[in-house]
N, C-alpha and C positions, 0 to 999 in steps of 0.2 A: 492736212495739217495733222488732226489728231492722231490718224492712222501712223503716221510717221513718228510723232511722241511715243505712240505706245509701243512701236516697234523697237526704238531705240532703248526705252525704259527695261522690256523685257530682254533685250539682250544683254544690256548692262547685268540685269539681276542674274541671268545663267553664265556669264561671265565670274562673276563675284562668287556664284556659288561652287563653280569649279574650282576655283583659287582656293576655296576655303575647305576642299574635299581632296586637294592634292598639295598639302604643302610641301611635300619633296622635294616638287618641281622648281621651287625658290633656294633650296639649299644648294649651296656650291659642291660639284663632286670634290672628292677628296682629291689630295696630290698623289701623283704617282708615286710609288715607291721607288727605290734606287733601282731594286730588280727590274721592274717594269719599264723603267728609264733605259736601261741597257737591252733589254730585250728588243724595245721599238728602235732603238739607236742602230743596232745591229742589223735588223730587219731593213733597214731604211738606208743606211750609209754604210753598210760592209765595204772593206777595201780588201776581201779575201782575194778574190778571183783577179783583181790587177796586181795583186803581190807574187799570186801564185803563178801569173804569167811572166814577171821579171824572173822570178826565182828558176822557173822551167824552161821557158822559152828563150830568156836572155843569157841565163847562166848555164843552165842545163843539169847534167848528172855530176854529183859531188862525191866522190869517192874519196876517202879520208886519207890526207896526203898530199892530196891534188890542189893544183893553182884553182881548179873551179871552185872547191870547197873553201879556200881562202877569199876568192873573190864574193861567194855568197855570204861568207861572215862579215866582210866589210859591208855589204849592201845590207845585212840585217842591223849590224850596229846603227846604220843611217838612220833605217825605219824606227828602230827603238828609241834614239834621241827625238825624232820626228813626232813621235807619240807620248813625250814626256817623261822618258826612263831618264833616270841620272846614273854616274858612275858606271856607265857603259864600257866594258872591255873585256881583253882577251884574257884567259888562262891557261897556262901552257901544262903542257904534260908530255912524258917520254913515251912515243908511240912505237918504238924500236925503227925498223927499216921501212920506208913507205914502199907500195909497192906498183906497180905500172901496167896496164896491159897491154898485150901485142896481139898479134894474129893468130887465130887458132883454126886449125883445118885437120881434116880427118878423112878416109875414105878407105873403103873394101878394096882389097888386092886380088879377092877372088869372088866367087857368085856374081853379082849384078854389077860390081864395082863402084857403086853409087857414092855419093859423097854423103857422110854424116854431118848432121848439124850438131856441131860442139860448141861449147866457150871454155875458156881455161877457167877453173876454180880460183876463186880469188886467193890471195895470200900462198900461193904454191911456186915452185920451181918451175921453170919451162923447160923445153926440151933443147939442148944445144944444137942438135940436127934431129931431121925427122926420124920418129922409131917406129920399125915394122917389125910385127910379132903377131902370133896368134893370140885369139882371145879367150878367156876364159872364164867360167862363171864363179863368183864368190858368193858364199850363201851359208854363213856362218851365225852362230847365236854370241859365243862367247870367246876368250882370249884363247883358251885350251882349243878350242876346234878351229880357230884360226892357225895356232901354230901346228896343226895337225895337216891341215889342208896346204901348208906353206910349200912343201917341196915341188907338190905340182902346180904351183902358181910361178915358180921362179922365171924369168925371162919373158912372161907372158904379159898381156895387156889385161886388167883384171875389170870385167863389168860386175858391178857391186850389186846384187840383190839385196843382201844383208850385211852388216858388217858387226864386227864385235862389239859388245856391249859389257860395260861392267857388271859383275854380280853385285847383292846386295854388300857383301861381306867386301868386296873391292871398293864399293862408294864411301866406305868409311875412311880410305885414304886416295883421294882421287888423283894427288900429285903422282904417289908412287903407280897407280893403276897407268895415269897418262904415258908417264916414263916407261914402263913394262909393256904396253902396246905399243908404241913409237918404235923401239928397239924392236919389236918383234917383225914389225912392218918393214924396217929397214934391212933386217936380216932376211926377210924373204925374196930380197932384188926382184922386185917388181918392174918391168917395163914401162908400164903405164896404167893409170886408175881410169874407169869411166864410171861415175856416178851418174844417177838417174834423177832427170827432172821431175819434178812435184808436180808440175802444172800439166793440165790438161790442152789439146788442141795443138800439139806442135810447138808449144810454148818453151821459150828457154827458162832458166832459172839460174839463181846465183846466190851463193853463201860462201863462207872463208875468214879465217882468221889466224893471229900468230900461234895459236894451240890447236893444229888441225892434225891429226890423225894420218892422211895422206896428204902429205905438203909438198910432194914433187911429181911432175908429169901426170896431174890430174886434171881430168875434163869433168864436163857437165853434158850430158847427151841428151837429147829429146827422148821423151818417153816411148815414141813411136819407133825412133830407130834403134833404141834398146831391146823392144820387142822383136824387133827385126832380127838383132843378133841372136837374141836366146830363141828364135823358131829355128835359126841355120842350127845351131847347136842341138837343139832337140831331134834333128832330122840327121845327125851325125856328120854335117858338115863345119867343119872348124874354121871360122872366119879368119882372116888375115885382115890387119887393118894397119893403114900407115897415118901415124899421127905426129903433129908438129905444134907445138905449143910457146909462143914468144913472150908472154907476160914475165916480167922479171922484178926483183929488188933491187932498190936503189942502193948505192954501194955505201953509204953511211946512213945511221940512226938520225931522227929528225924529231921535233916538237911538232905535236897536234895541239889544237886550241878548241877550249869551250868559250862560247860567247856569255857574258854575265850581266846584268844590268839591274836596277832596283828602281821602284816606284815608290817614294817612303810614305809610311803610314805617319799617323797621328800621335800614336802612344808612346813613342821614343825609346822602347826597352829593347828593340832590336828584333823583336819577333817577326816572323815573316811567315807569307805562304808562297810555296814554288811553283811554278810554271814551268812543266818542261818540255822538250821535244827535241830530236835528233836532227841538225842539221845535212848531217851527211847521208849519204844515199849509195846503192848500187848503180853500175854504170850500164847496165843494158838499156833501160829506159830513162827517163828524167827525172824519177823519184817524186812524181806530183802526191801520190797517195802514201809514199812512204820515203820521206816523212813529211813532205813538204806542206801537205796538208794540216798536220799538227803544228808546224812551225806559224803558218799564217794565221792558224786560229790562236795562239798565245798570242801574237802581235795585234790580233784583232779586238781580244779581250783589253790588252794595255790602251789600245786606240779609245775604244768606247769610254773606258773609265777616265780619260785625261780629256776627250771631249767634252763628257758632262760635268767637269769638275768635282770628281767623287774621289773623295780621300778614305780610306780605310782606315781602321784601327791599327792593325799590322800592314807591315811592308807586305809589297809585293815584289818577288824577286824573280824574273825570267831567265831560265837556263838554256840555251840551245846546245847540245851536245855535239861532239864528234865521235867517231868510233863506236857508235853504238852497234852497227853493221860487222865489227869484228869481236864482239863480245863484251859491250855495255864500255870500253876502254874508256870513255870520257865520263861517264858518270860514276864511277868507280874511281877515276881519280879526283873528281870532286869531292866525293865523300871522303878522301883519304887525305884530302889537302883542307878539309873543313869539320874535321872530326871534333875539333874543341869547341866548336860553336852550331853542332847538330842540334843542341837541346833548344835553341831559339827558333827552330822550325816548326811550325803551327802544322802543317801538312804538306804534301806533294802530290800534284796532280799532273800526269803525264797523257798525252794523246798521242797514239802510234798504231792504230788499226785502221787506216785509210779514212777515207772522207765521208763517210757513212755518218746518220746522225745517231747520237748518243742515246743508249737504252738503259743506262745506269752505271753503277759504282760496284765494286766488291768491298765488302767491309774488311777484308783480310781477317776473318775469325775474330774480331776484336769486339766485344758490345759496347765497349764506351766509344769506339770509333763509329759503331752503326749508329747510335743515337745522333752524334754530331753530323754525321753525313746527311741523315735524313731528314735534319732540321734544315741543312742548308741546302738540299735538293727541293725541299717544299714549293719555295716562290717559283719555281721552274715547271710545275706541274702542267702548265697551259701549253707546254712546247710537245707534249704527248707523252705517251707512257714512260716513266722513269722509275727505277727499282733501286733499292740497295741490297744487294745481294749477297747471300752467307758464302763465304768461301774465299780461297787465296785466288792468286793470278801470277802470272810470270810473264816474263818475255820481253823487257824493254826497260828504260832507265828508271823506273821507280824502284828497281829491285835492289841496288846497293844502298839506298836510303831506307829501305823496309827492314833490310838485314841489319842496318844499324839501329833498328827499334823506333825510326822514325814513322809515324803516320804517313803511308803513301798509297795512293791509288793511280791506277789506270783508267782513263773512260772507257767505259763498254760498248763498243759501236756495231750497228749493223753492218756486218761484213759481206754479204752478198757474196760476188766472186772473188773477192779480196784475195782470199789464201788460195783459191784453185788458180785464177788467172793473172790476177794483177801485179801483185806483190813479187818484188824482184826479177819480174820479167820485162820483155822488152817494151809490153803495153802499160808499163805504168807511167801514164803522161796524164795531160790535163783532158783529153778526150772521156778518162774512165772517172773522172771526178764525180761525184754528186755534190751539185752545188747547193742544192736546198738541204741536203744533208750537213754540209759542211757550216753554213749559216747557223742550223740548229745546234750543230756541237759547240759552235763558238759562242752562241747566246748560253747555251748550258754551263760551259765553263765558266763564263762570267758570272754568272749567277751563284754558282758552287763555291768560287773562288771568293767572293764577296761575302757569303756566310763564312766561312772558315776564317777569314780574314777578321772578321768582327766578332765571332760568336765564342763560345768559352773555351778556356785552353784545353787541349786533345792531352791526354796522358802518354807518354811514350811507353813501349814495349822495352823487355827485355832484348838485346842485340843478340843476335843468333851466332852461335859459334862457327 
């Protein structure tokens, strides 16, 4: 009995001593920050992949002006409302005549007679009937060089090695240069044009818009088949090709739309942070990485904030643009329509380079923006290396805002094989989505948007001329 009492006494003294030496063990852990709650919620409850499957598998490719894009816009509006957005609506702009894809066929009439892998370049006039002509190589740098080469190109299907580009002097008046170059191409009376895919491994490619130098009888041929034609020419064998392109424009102009919605803030000033992505896509694949990934990432930011009951100081506006692939038509139209209230925008964040993890943001060479971005990015440090990088960026829907002086930043991402293989090609599908990277991107965007929505006011820059 005595041994038992001594053992109990000894154990009690040791426990009391341990408690005295570790008072922190009794101190409650600090409440998680809003940023940490967002990171945890998106990591656990993200609806990114189910949303992407509905967008890409159920609706599919979303060419601007197509019924598929209209269906995607209705779907997105439903998701935005479910995630707490208000004033969810469409904003229209004039897109000109919509373009519809048709069949595209080409084959050699001599040599091996093989079928060539071609697709019609977007926003170009097709052929009324099959075109049969010799192939000639176009390799020029300037408009003057093109004019000099033009007589030998008349009536030929031209394989474009390089096309004329504006000189520094001509870039001072781009409208005049484009008019002069377009006139020179029309006067050359080309039978057809073969542009070369930028993708590797026999992958197709796609681009085009209302302002296009080669705007009729234009196709994009895979790199391997372009090389075949060049080898024949190098050996003195002039390829003859039959080309048939069925894409065409609608008879009348139409309206396109952006999807716009708000998640109200608390300060009542009307200031906002804009999250942007483009809902339109090219139509060779399903548009999963360009830019379905950006769309569902923006939806996920909203879902997490709403699920956690978080209200920022400034409002969050989500804009899902159309017409990005035709030259930023939707974002240009948005900026033009809202020019009188651009000063209320604290910042614009856009994701449009695939589904890879975010590695940072450019400061757009503005020191004041660098400081604000650095502060907003800091709470996301646990998500991997993130940097605010010196320099500009281009190529997506943040550009019209930046040109108007608004702080506007693209998410810089780990692109991997996005440029060389996936973007605009037939393999832009969910199979090539980096799921872990997409989750991290949504987490980073949620944290940075929160920091900008609650941080000090960012100065606007002088609008570019």
